[in-house]
N, C-alpha and C positions, 0 to 999 in steps of 0.2 A: 266554602272558605272559610277554616275556625279562625276568628278573629285573636290574634297575640297581645297578653297586656304590655308588652314594651313597646307597641307599634306608634301610641299616642305620646309617651313620654319622650320618644326619637324625635315624632315631629314637631314635639314644641322646644325642643333642643336646634333645630337647623335656624341657621342664622343668627347663632350666640357667638358666632367666631369661633369655636374650638374644635377637633376633630373629635368623630365621634365612634368609638372602639365597642364591636359587639362580638364578646367570645362565648364559645360553647362548643359540645362534642359535635364531630361530622352527623347529618342526616336530623338535625333537628328544626329544621326551618329557616336557618339564618339568610339562604339565598331568595326564601319565598319571602320573608319579610322586607329583605333589600327590594324587591320588585314592586309588594304593596308600597312602602315609602315611595318610592320613583313616581309611582302612578299617583298618588294623593299629595306629593310636593308642587304638583305642577310648574315643575321645573326641567328643562332641556337637561339629558342625562347623558354621561357617560361613564360606562361598565367596565374594568379592568376585572376579568377572571384569571387569579393567577395560577390555577391549574395549569393554562396556556402559556408556555414557554414566551412566544413574543409578545403577551401582556407581561409578562415578567421581567424582560428585558427592556422593557418602555419604564418602568419602574424602580430599575435598578442603576444605582450609581449615576444618579442624573444631576440637570441643571434646574432651575426655575425656569430659565428660558425652554426648555424644552419641554418641561411638564406644561407651558404654557399653551404651545404648539399641540402638543398630544390632548390636551382638555378642550380646545378651541372654544366653543361656546358657550359649553355646557356650564350651569351654574350648580350641578348637584354632581360629585363626583363618587362613583362606588367602587369599593375594592373590595373583591370577597377574595376568601382564603389568603390573608395577606403574609401569614406567616413563611409563606414559601418565597417572599419576595427579602434578599440580604439588606440589610441596614434600612428596613421599610421604615423605621423612625425617622431617620433623615429625610427623606422624602417626603413625608405626612409633613414635617417640621417645614421645609420647603413651602407644600401647597397651603398650610394654616399662614404663614407668616408673608409669604412672598404673593400670592394671590388671593387676595381677602376677599374677593367678589365670589368664590367659590365654598361651597360647604362639602367638606369629605367625609362620608361614612366607610369604616372597614369592619370586616370581618374575618375571624382567625378561629381555627380549631384547635390550636393548641398555647394554651397560654402561656407554657415556658417560654417558645421561642419568642412570641409576641411581646410579651411583658419585659422579655431582657432586651428587646431591640425599639420598645417605644416609650417606656418608662422615662429613661433620660429626656431622651429627646423633646417629647411629649409635656413634659412637667409644664404643669397650670393650663396646659394647652387642650385637654381630653376630658369628655365623659365617655365613661367604661363603663358598659352591661354588662352580666352574662346571662345568656338564654340557653333555656332546657329543653328536654322533650314537651310535649303539653302538659299543662298543670290542672289540677282539680277544679281551680278557681275558673279558666279559660273554658273548660268542659262544662261547666254550667252555665256559664255565660251563653253557649254555644246550643244547649238542647235542657237546660234546667236543673235542678237540685233532686228531683226523683227519678229521673234518667241516670243522672249520675250515680246516685246511692244503688241502684240496679245493677251497675256494671261494675260493683266493688271489686267481686272476685274476679272479673275480667283485667281488672287495672293492676291488682296483686301478683296476677299471673304473667300478664304480658306488658305492662308498662305504659307509657305513652308517651312511644316516638311514633310521629306523626305518620310514617308511611305506617305502622301496625293499627293506628288507630285508624285510618282512612282505607285499610284493606281487611276487613272482616272476614272472619274463615281462612286467613293465608298468615296469621299471626306467627306459628312455630316456624315457617320459613323464612318468613320476612327478619326475623328476628335472627335467625341461625346466617343469614346472608351478612347484617349488619353487624353482628359479633363477628364473625370469622372474616369479614373484609375489611370494613370501615373502621372497626374497632382498634386495629393494628395499625391502620395505615399511616399516623402519625408518629406512635409509638414505635416501630422501626425505624423511622428517619433519626433517631435517636442514635449517637456512635456508642453511648455507654449501653444499649441494648445490643449485646454480643450473642446472647443466647436466648432466641426466640424460645425455644421450648420450656426453660426456666421462667421466662415471661407469663405462658400458659399455664404452667404449674402455680405461680405465684398465685394469679388471677384464681383458679380452682380451688387453693387454699383458703383466699380471704371470701370467697364466696361460701364455703362450707363452714367458716367461722362466724357470719354474718349476727352481729348483735352482740359478740363476745367479744370481751378485751384482746387485744392482739400484741401478741409476744413475738419483737423482731428472731431472738434465738428457735423458738418453737417454728416461726415459718422456714427460717433456714433449714431445720431440722427436717422438715416435711418437704422440704423441695429439693433437700442434697444441695445446698449451697451455705454462704456465709452469710454472717447480719450485715454486712458492708454492702453485700451485694443486694439482698432483701430491702436494706433502706434506700439504696440509688435508683432499684427498678420501681419500687413504691411510689417514691417521689415523681419518677415519670409519668405511673399511671395516675396519680392525683395531680398533675398538671397536663394532662390529656382529658382530665373531667370523663373518668372513667369512676372514679371512687371518692369519697372526701372524709376528713376525718375529724372527730371528735375526741376533745380531751378531758380529763378526769379535773373535776372542782376540789378544790381544796383550800381552806382558808385559816380554820380555828382546832380540827382535830386531828390529834395525836396519829389515830389510826385510818386516817385518809389515804385511800391510794392515790399518789401526787402525780405520778409520771407516766399513767397508763394513758392505754388508746384504743377506741374502736375505729372502724372502717365500714363504710357504707357504701352503696352503691347508688350511684344517680339515678338508676330507673332499672325497676324491680325484674323487667321482660329482659335486661342483659345479663340480671347476674342467674335469673334460671336457662338462659340460654347457655352460659359458661358450662352450667353443671349437665345439661341438656335436661332436665325436670320440667316438666311441665302438668305434673298430676295434678288434677284437681285440689284445693285446698281439703275438701273433707278426709283425703286421703295422703294427706303429707303430715312430716312429723315438725316440718321446720315453719308452721304458720304462723307462730308467736314472732319468728324472727322474721319473716316476710312483713307482715305487720307494723312492725318497729321500722323496717326500712323504709315501707311505704310512708309512714309518716313522716321519719325524719328528712326523705327528698323532698315530701311536697310540703313541709313545713319551710324546708330553705327556700324554695321555689317561690314561696308566698313572701318570706323576708326581703327576698332580694327585690322581688318587682315592687314591693313597695317600700321602697328604700328603708327598710328597717335592719339596723342591723347590731342585736344586740349580742353581749357574749356568751356562746354556747357551749354546754358542757353537760357529762354523764357524774352520777355520783356514788361512790362506792368507797366502803370501810375494808380494812382487814378481815372483820368478822363476818363480812357477806352482805351488809344492810345495804341497800343501794333504791337509787332512782335514777329510772330511765334518761330525763333529760331535763336541763334547766337552761333558763334563759336567764341572764342578771343585767340589771342596766339601771342606772340612775341609783343606786344603793340599794334597792331591790329585787327580789327573786322569784321567779315564776317555776314552778316546779310540775312535771309532768310526768305519769306513769302510762303506758301501753297497755291496755289488756285487751284482746281479742273476744273475751268473753265478758259481755256488758254484765252481767249477773257477779261479779266475782268483786268484792267490798273489799278495799283496799285503802289503807290510811297511811301516809308517810310516817316514817322515823322518826320516834319522839327525840331520839339524841339529832337527827338533823334539826329539826324546829327550834330545840332547846339552844342549838348552836346558831342557827340563824332565824331567828323570831320575825324576821320581816319577808315572808315566805309565803305566796299564794300556791296551793296545790289543786292538782284538777286529773283525775283520770279520763283517759282518751279511747273510747272503744268505738266500735261501731255503730253504733247509735247518736254519738254525739260529734263523731271526729270533722263534719262540714267545715262547723266555725273556725277549727285549728289548723285546717289547712287551706280554708280558701276566705275565711271571714264572713262565710252564708251563715 
């Protein structure tokens, strides 16, 4: 069993009088985490699996009296795949407000549905966490820094989905199954997704543009659609935890790009499965993009699990000067450049340092990346 970094923070929140919400993609271990928490809580547990129709019915348009009867003597209520329950936020509000002896923990694989349904009813009544595939930090705790560094090429190709990590030798088949089945399961439930073939084309186009700035107009031309459809589909892909966005940084300079964006995948393996490309790194033309995506996704996990939320950007000018990644916090800027070749000597653009003198700059490469992605 590979221990999850979210486990202890969630255990520490039990009994604080608020619902605990865990969101994230399917197949990243949310249900397993619930089982572990249930075992270590020492409480009687009532588990609702909302993929099951009868469990959904119990939680839909219910009353506090009916909930007391359904929960029984349990002190811990676990609700899995809660986004499938209509008006789940109102049900959670009833449990939190009316059944104060009960701690409820909820998981959901679609932040769009879940957020729309819980934010207003649970204002001031919830702790919310995002869960990802395994992280570098979790794997280091499991088998140490040395082993994890040896597996770097493996991680860049196949990613960190638990089923992939736990079944060595079956990575390609496992990722194809995840990408072709679970990846679209939530997306196709959205009424706005009327053309599945466009969705698949859009994901392929995003995978090919990894590490580059994304233009809605270019994406629309590539997939044979219009900008509005691209923006609408991309928003659903983001809300289903397939990709995330990084915006451009602009404060002082006239030539800075102000409205551009980059799109990254939460997992390298999913990106490569979409393209059906698992060539070894030494035979690839996109190793730089894979390295950038790997670092961006692993940094996101580390920041989230440690409850650290700086503003995050990339920087580029119209003349082509650029910095891969910035974190802005408390008036200071940490700037990072990502290089696969550790021998490349890289300096920050003087124009940037002049405009933003309170900047720390560091190059992240395979010889020093562990601190950046895990604090090691």
